[in-house]
C-alpha positions as CSV (number, residue, x, y, z in Angstrom):
1,M,-189.8,4.5,-301.7
2,P,-189.7,0.7,-301.9
3,K,-192.2,-1.2,-299.9
4,Q,-192.0,-3.4,-296.8
5,P,-190.0,-5.1,-295.2
6,A,-188.9,-1.8,-293.6
7,D,-188.4,-2.1,-289.9
8,G,-191.3,-0.7,-287.8
9,V,-193.7,-0.5,-290.8
10,P,-197.1,0.1,-289.2
11,V,-199.5,-2.8,-289.8
12,D,-203.2,-2.4,-289.2
13,P,-204.3,-5.7,-287.5
14,A,-207.6,-5.3,-289.4
15,E,-205.9,-5.6,-292.7
16,R,-206.2,-9.2,-293.9
17,D,-206.0,-8.8,-297.6
18,F,-203.0,-11.0,-298.3
19,E,-202.8,-12.7,-301.7
20,A,-200.0,-15.2,-301.3
21,L,-197.4,-16.8,-299.1
22,L,-193.7,-16.6,-299.8
23,V,-191.5,-19.3,-298.3
24,V,-188.1,-17.7,-297.7
25,S,-185.0,-19.9,-297.3
26,F,-181.2,-20.1,-297.5
27,G,-180.8,-22.2,-300.7
28,G,-178.3,-24.8,-301.6
29,P,-176.5,-26.3,-304.6
30,E,-178.1,-29.1,-306.6
31,G,-175.0,-30.5,-308.3
32,M,-171.2,-30.2,-308.1
33,D,-171.0,-27.5,-310.7
34,D,-173.2,-25.4,-308.4
35,V,-171.1,-25.8,-305.3
36,I,-168.4,-23.1,-305.7
37,P,-170.7,-20.5,-307.2
38,F,-173.1,-21.2,-304.3
39,L,-170.3,-20.8,-301.7
40,E,-169.3,-17.6,-303.4
41,N,-172.8,-16.3,-303.0
42,V,-172.9,-17.2,-299.3
43,T,-169.5,-15.6,-298.5
44,R,-169.7,-12.5,-300.8
45,G,-168.1,-9.5,-299.2
46,R,-166.4,-11.5,-296.4
47,N,-163.0,-12.0,-298.1
48,I,-163.0,-15.8,-297.6
49,P,-159.9,-17.4,-299.2
50,R,-160.5,-19.6,-302.3
51,E,-158.8,-22.4,-300.4
52,R,-161.4,-22.3,-297.7
53,L,-164.2,-22.5,-300.2
54,E,-162.6,-25.5,-301.9
55,E,-162.3,-27.1,-298.4
56,V,-166.0,-26.7,-297.7
57,A,-166.8,-27.9,-301.3
58,H,-165.3,-31.3,-300.3
59,H,-168.2,-31.6,-297.8
60,Y,-170.6,-31.4,-300.6
61,E,-168.7,-34.1,-302.6
62,R,-169.9,-36.7,-300.1
63,F,-173.4,-36.0,-301.3
64,G,-172.8,-35.5,-305.0
65,G,-172.8,-31.7,-304.7
66,V,-176.5,-31.7,-303.7
67,S,-177.8,-30.0,-300.6
68,P,-181.2,-31.5,-299.8
69,I,-182.5,-28.1,-298.6
70,N,-184.3,-27.1,-301.8
71,Q,-186.1,-30.4,-302.2
72,Q,-187.0,-30.3,-298.5
73,N,-188.5,-26.9,-299.0
74,R,-190.4,-28.1,-302.1
75,D,-191.7,-31.0,-300.0
76,L,-192.7,-28.6,-297.2
77,I,-194.5,-26.4,-299.7
78,A,-196.4,-29.4,-301.2
79,A,-197.5,-30.5,-297.7
80,L,-198.5,-26.9,-296.9
81,A,-200.6,-26.6,-300.0
82,R,-202.5,-29.7,-299.0
83,E,-202.9,-28.2,-295.5
84,F,-204.2,-25.0,-297.0
85,E,-206.7,-26.9,-299.2
86,R,-208.1,-28.8,-296.2
87,S,-208.4,-25.6,-294.3
88,G,-210.0,-23.5,-297.0
89,I,-207.1,-21.1,-297.3
90,E,-206.9,-19.9,-300.9
91,L,-203.3,-18.6,-301.1
92,P,-200.8,-19.6,-303.8
93,I,-197.4,-20.4,-302.3
94,F,-194.1,-19.0,-303.8
95,F,-190.5,-20.0,-303.0
96,G,-187.4,-17.8,-302.9
97,N,-183.9,-18.3,-301.6
98,R,-181.1,-16.0,-300.4
99,N,-178.2,-17.8,-302.1
100,W,-179.4,-20.1,-304.9
101,D,-182.1,-20.7,-307.4
102,P,-185.0,-20.0,-307.0
103,Y,-183.7,-16.6,-305.9
104,L,-185.8,-14.1,-304.1
105,T,-185.5,-11.7,-307.0
106,D,-187.1,-14.2,-309.3
107,A,-189.7,-15.2,-306.8
108,L,-190.9,-11.6,-306.4
109,A,-190.9,-11.0,-310.1
110,E,-193.0,-14.1,-310.5
111,M,-195.4,-12.9,-307.8
112,R,-195.7,-9.5,-309.4
113,A,-196.5,-11.1,-312.8
114,A,-199.2,-13.1,-311.0
115,G,-200.8,-9.9,-309.7
116,V,-199.7,-10.4,-306.1
117,R,-199.4,-7.0,-304.3
118,R,-199.3,-8.1,-300.6
119,A,-198.0,-11.4,-299.3
120,L,-197.1,-13.1,-296.1
121,G,-193.6,-14.4,-295.7
122,F,-192.6,-17.6,-293.9
123,F,-188.8,-17.7,-293.0
124,T,-187.4,-21.2,-292.5
125,S,-185.7,-20.1,-289.2
126,A,-187.4,-20.6,-285.9
127,F,-185.1,-18.2,-283.9
128,S,-184.3,-14.5,-283.9
129,S,-180.9,-13.4,-285.1
130,Y,-179.4,-11.2,-287.7
131,S,-178.7,-14.1,-290.1
132,G,-181.9,-15.9,-289.4
133,C,-184.3,-12.9,-289.6
134,R,-183.2,-9.4,-290.3
135,Q,-180.8,-10.4,-293.1
136,Y,-183.6,-12.1,-294.9
137,R,-185.7,-8.9,-294.6
138,E,-182.8,-7.1,-296.1
139,N,-182.6,-9.7,-298.9
140,I,-186.3,-9.1,-299.7
141,F,-185.7,-5.4,-299.7
142,A,-182.9,-5.8,-302.2
143,A,-185.1,-8.0,-304.3
144,Q,-187.8,-5.4,-304.3
145,L,-185.6,-2.6,-305.5
146,P,-185.3,-3.5,-309.2
147,L,-189.1,-4.1,-309.4
148,G,-189.9,-0.5,-308.3
149,E,-193.1,0.7,-306.8
150,D,-195.2,-2.3,-307.9
151,A,-192.9,-4.8,-306.1
152,P,-195.0,-7.1,-303.9
153,E,-195.0,-6.2,-300.2
154,I,-193.9,-9.1,-297.9
155,F,-195.1,-9.2,-294.3
156,K,-193.1,-11.7,-292.2
157,L,-194.9,-14.2,-290.1
158,R,-193.9,-14.1,-286.4
159,T,-191.0,-16.1,-285.0
160,F,-192.2,-19.5,-283.9
161,Y,-189.6,-21.1,-281.5
162,N,-192.2,-21.5,-278.8
163,H,-195.2,-22.4,-281.0
164,P,-196.7,-25.7,-279.8
165,G,-196.5,-27.1,-283.3
166,F,-192.8,-26.6,-283.6
167,V,-192.2,-28.0,-280.2
168,E,-194.4,-31.0,-280.8
169,A,-192.6,-31.8,-284.1
170,N,-189.2,-31.8,-282.3
171,V,-190.6,-33.8,-279.4
172,A,-191.7,-36.5,-281.9
173,R,-188.3,-36.6,-283.6
174,V,-186.5,-37.0,-280.2
175,R,-188.9,-39.7,-279.1
176,T,-188.2,-41.6,-282.3
177,A,-184.4,-41.4,-281.7
178,L,-185.0,-42.5,-278.1
179,E,-186.7,-45.6,-279.3
180,R,-183.3,-46.9,-280.3
181,V,-182.3,-46.9,-276.6
182,A,-183.1,-49.7,-274.2
183,P,-186.3,-48.7,-272.2
184,A,-184.5,-48.9,-268.9
185,R,-181.9,-46.3,-270.0
186,R,-184.2,-43.8,-271.9
187,G,-184.7,-41.5,-269.0
188,S,-180.9,-41.0,-268.4
189,V,-179.6,-40.7,-272.0
190,P,-178.6,-37.1,-272.5
191,I,-180.1,-35.0,-275.2
192,V,-177.7,-32.7,-277.0
193,F,-179.6,-29.9,-278.7
194,T,-177.6,-28.2,-281.5
195,A,-178.0,-25.0,-283.4
196,H,-175.8,-23.0,-285.8
197,S,-173.2,-21.0,-284.0
198,I,-173.2,-17.2,-284.5
199,P,-170.7,-14.6,-283.4
200,T,-171.2,-13.7,-279.7
201,A,-171.4,-10.0,-280.7
202,M,-174.4,-10.9,-283.0
203,A,-175.9,-13.0,-280.2
204,E,-175.8,-10.0,-277.9
205,Q,-178.1,-8.1,-280.3
206,C,-181.0,-10.7,-280.3
207,R,-182.7,-13.3,-278.3
208,Y,-181.1,-16.3,-280.1
209,E,-179.6,-17.9,-277.0
210,S,-182.7,-17.5,-274.7
211,Q,-185.1,-18.7,-277.4
212,L,-182.9,-21.8,-278.0
213,A,-182.8,-22.5,-274.3
214,E,-186.6,-22.2,-274.1
215,T,-187.2,-24.6,-277.0
216,A,-184.7,-27.1,-275.6
217,A,-186.3,-27.0,-272.1
218,L,-189.7,-27.5,-273.6
219,V,-188.7,-30.5,-275.7
220,A,-186.7,-32.1,-272.9
221,A,-189.5,-31.8,-270.4
222,A,-191.9,-33.3,-272.9
223,V,-189.8,-36.4,-273.4
224,G,-189.4,-37.1,-269.7
225,G,-186.9,-34.6,-268.4
226,P,-183.5,-36.3,-269.2
227,P,-180.3,-34.4,-268.8
228,Y,-179.7,-32.0,-271.7
229,A,-177.6,-29.2,-273.0
230,V,-177.7,-26.6,-275.8
231,V,-174.5,-26.6,-277.9
232,Y,-173.5,-25.2,-281.3
233,Q,-172.2,-26.4,-284.7
234,S,-171.2,-25.2,-288.1
235,R,-169.0,-22.3,-286.9
236,S,-167.2,-20.4,-289.7
237,G,-165.2,-17.2,-289.9
238,S,-162.0,-16.0,-288.3
239,P,-160.8,-18.0,-285.3
240,Q,-160.0,-14.7,-283.6
241,V,-163.7,-13.7,-283.5
242,P,-165.6,-15.2,-280.5
243,W,-168.6,-17.4,-281.5
244,L,-171.2,-19.2,-279.4
245,G,-170.1,-22.4,-277.8
246,P,-169.5,-25.1,-276.8
247,D,-169.0,-26.9,-280.0
248,V,-171.0,-30.1,-280.4
249,G,-167.8,-32.1,-280.7
250,E,-166.3,-30.6,-277.5
251,H,-169.5,-31.5,-275.7
252,L,-169.6,-35.1,-276.9
253,R,-166.0,-35.5,-275.7
254,A,-167.0,-34.1,-272.3
255,L,-169.9,-36.5,-272.1
256,R,-167.7,-39.5,-272.9
257,A,-165.2,-38.3,-270.2
258,E,-168.1,-38.5,-267.7
259,G,-168.7,-42.1,-268.7
260,V,-171.6,-41.6,-271.0
261,T,-171.8,-44.2,-273.8
262,E,-174.8,-42.9,-275.9
263,A,-176.4,-39.6,-276.5
264,V,-179.3,-38.2,-278.7
265,V,-178.3,-35.3,-280.8
266,S,-181.3,-33.1,-281.8
267,P,-180.6,-30.3,-284.3
268,V,-183.4,-28.2,-282.9
269,G,-181.9,-25.0,-284.3
270,F,-182.7,-26.1,-287.8
271,V,-186.1,-26.9,-289.5
272,S,-184.8,-29.4,-292.1
273,D,-182.1,-32.0,-292.5
274,H,-180.0,-29.9,-294.9
275,L,-176.3,-30.4,-295.6
276,E,-174.9,-28.8,-292.5
277,V,-176.9,-31.2,-290.4
278,L,-175.9,-34.1,-292.6
279,F,-172.2,-33.4,-292.6
280,D,-171.6,-31.8,-289.2
281,L,-173.8,-34.4,-287.3
282,D,-174.3,-37.5,-289.4
283,V,-170.7,-37.5,-290.6
284,E,-168.4,-35.6,-288.2
285,A,-170.3,-36.2,-284.9
286,V,-171.0,-39.8,-285.7
287,E,-167.4,-40.4,-286.7
288,L,-166.2,-38.7,-283.5
289,G,-168.5,-40.9,-281.5
290,Q,-167.1,-44.0,-283.1
291,E,-163.6,-42.8,-282.3
292,I,-164.3,-42.1,-278.6
293,G,-166.8,-44.9,-277.9
294,L,-170.0,-42.8,-277.8
295,E,-173.0,-43.8,-279.8
296,V,-174.5,-40.8,-281.4
297,L,-178.3,-41.2,-282.1
298,R,-179.3,-38.3,-284.3
299,A,-182.9,-37.0,-284.0
300,G,-184.6,-35.6,-287.1
301,T,-185.7,-32.0,-287.6
302,A,-189.2,-30.7,-287.9
303,G,-189.2,-31.2,-291.7
304,T,-192.7,-32.0,-292.9
305,H,-194.0,-33.3,-289.6
306,P,-197.8,-32.7,-289.5
307,A,-197.5,-30.6,-286.4
308,F,-195.0,-28.3,-288.1
309,V,-197.0,-28.0,-291.2
310,G,-200.1,-27.2,-289.1
311,M,-198.1,-24.6,-287.3
312,I,-197.4,-22.7,-290.5
313,R,-201.1,-22.8,-291.4
314,E,-201.9,-21.4,-287.9
315,L,-199.4,-18.6,-288.4
316,V,-201.0,-17.7,-291.7
317,Q,-204.5,-17.8,-290.1
318,E,-203.3,-15.4,-287.4
319,R,-202.8,-12.8,-290.1
320,L,-205.7,-13.7,-292.4
321,E,-208.4,-14.2,-289.8
322,G,-207.1,-12.9,-286.5
323,A,-206.8,-16.4,-285.1
324,P,-205.4,-16.7,-281.5
325,K,-201.6,-16.7,-281.2
326,R,-200.7,-20.0,-279.5
327,T,-197.4,-20.4,-277.5
328,V,-196.1,-22.7,-274.8
329,G,-193.6,-22.1,-272.1
330,R,-192.6,-18.9,-270.3
331,F,-192.8,-16.4,-273.1
332,G,-195.6,-15.0,-275.2
333,P,-195.8,-14.6,-279.0
334,S,-193.1,-12.7,-280.8
335,P,-194.3,-9.5,-282.5
336,D,-195.7,-9.5,-286.1
337,V,-193.5,-6.4,-286.9
338,C,-189.9,-6.4,-286.0
339,P,-188.7,-3.4,-283.9
340,N,-186.2,-1.0,-285.5
341,N,-183.3,-2.1,-283.3
342,C,-183.8,-5.9,-283.2
343,C,-181.3,-8.5,-284.5
344,L,-178.6,-6.0,-285.6
345,P,-175.4,-7.5,-287.2
346,G,-173.4,-7.1,-284.0
347,N,-170.3,-6.0,-285.9
348,G,-170.3,-2.4,-284.7
349,K,-171.9,-1.2,-288.0
350,P,-175.5,-0.3,-288.8
351,S,-177.5,-2.9,-290.7
352,P,-177.0,-2.7,-294.5
353,W,-180.7,-2.2,-294.7
354,D,-180.5,1.1,-292.9
355,A,-178.0,2.5,-295.4
356,A,-180.1,1.3,-298.3
357,A,-183.3,2.7,-297.0
358,A,-181.7,6.1,-296.4
359,S,-180.5,6.3,-300.0
360,V,-183.9,5.9,-301.7
């Protein structure tokens, strides 16, 4: 039987013998020749027409076919390695992606070759959903299969939407954006918090919406309590399938209709300024703002902010040392081990992991 990340795997809190950290992310192309193969990886099994892939590929052309996500993860890993060194944490850090090089399969093989048996996993997603959590665990499971019984075990760090380090990093980014607003108007400029839209059926199977609402409320309160809203971006898939809304563009038009002339857009649903943030906000939202007379002031993501890097170190120390689990707001810490029924796909079908696990 392959090892973790099976749902509900019992974890003894006294076990602290982790030998590495695996940073798990989405991946992105690093040149125009990579774009279509990357999009084929992302949409595999979804019967997306070739014309749609070519349409999305044009988004990447504006940036030379390079999504910054891989380099941003490398920068995060470098900052985290320095943080570990300062804190006396002697864990090597590995990097694996769902959809592009370095793939999770290669990362796990590299870890096995280095003698790693049990490792912690940091997923670059702050919120609970099938695509942001459970699917990554399925990806790890699939990457373990070809390695057999000596595949490294990966134990996911807890969800961190309400960790003070994540909130602090986003507060700092919003404050930086607000510095572009005249002091007399800063308290009234609306904050538009954005996140990747997901199908409403998927949202019903997880705490994605409530977690986003909590983070947005915490950040807005910390910057002085301006008016704010949570909206969505980067919708894909059939128009007949309901997805979370409103769309960021719709919301910006509504603000302008109310007489608003400037707004801060904070992509709090993302941890780095990857291509969806750059295209959907820095290109499309900004161009829409210019068209309707609304200045769009885009806040940065957590990225390599020291508070965010320190947060990851704290999450590791929780598992290595039993350090206290810090949170802010109304909710306590998320569990270290995901329940069997959490973050299901929401398509009326069991998770692919369940079928795979039953067959081995």
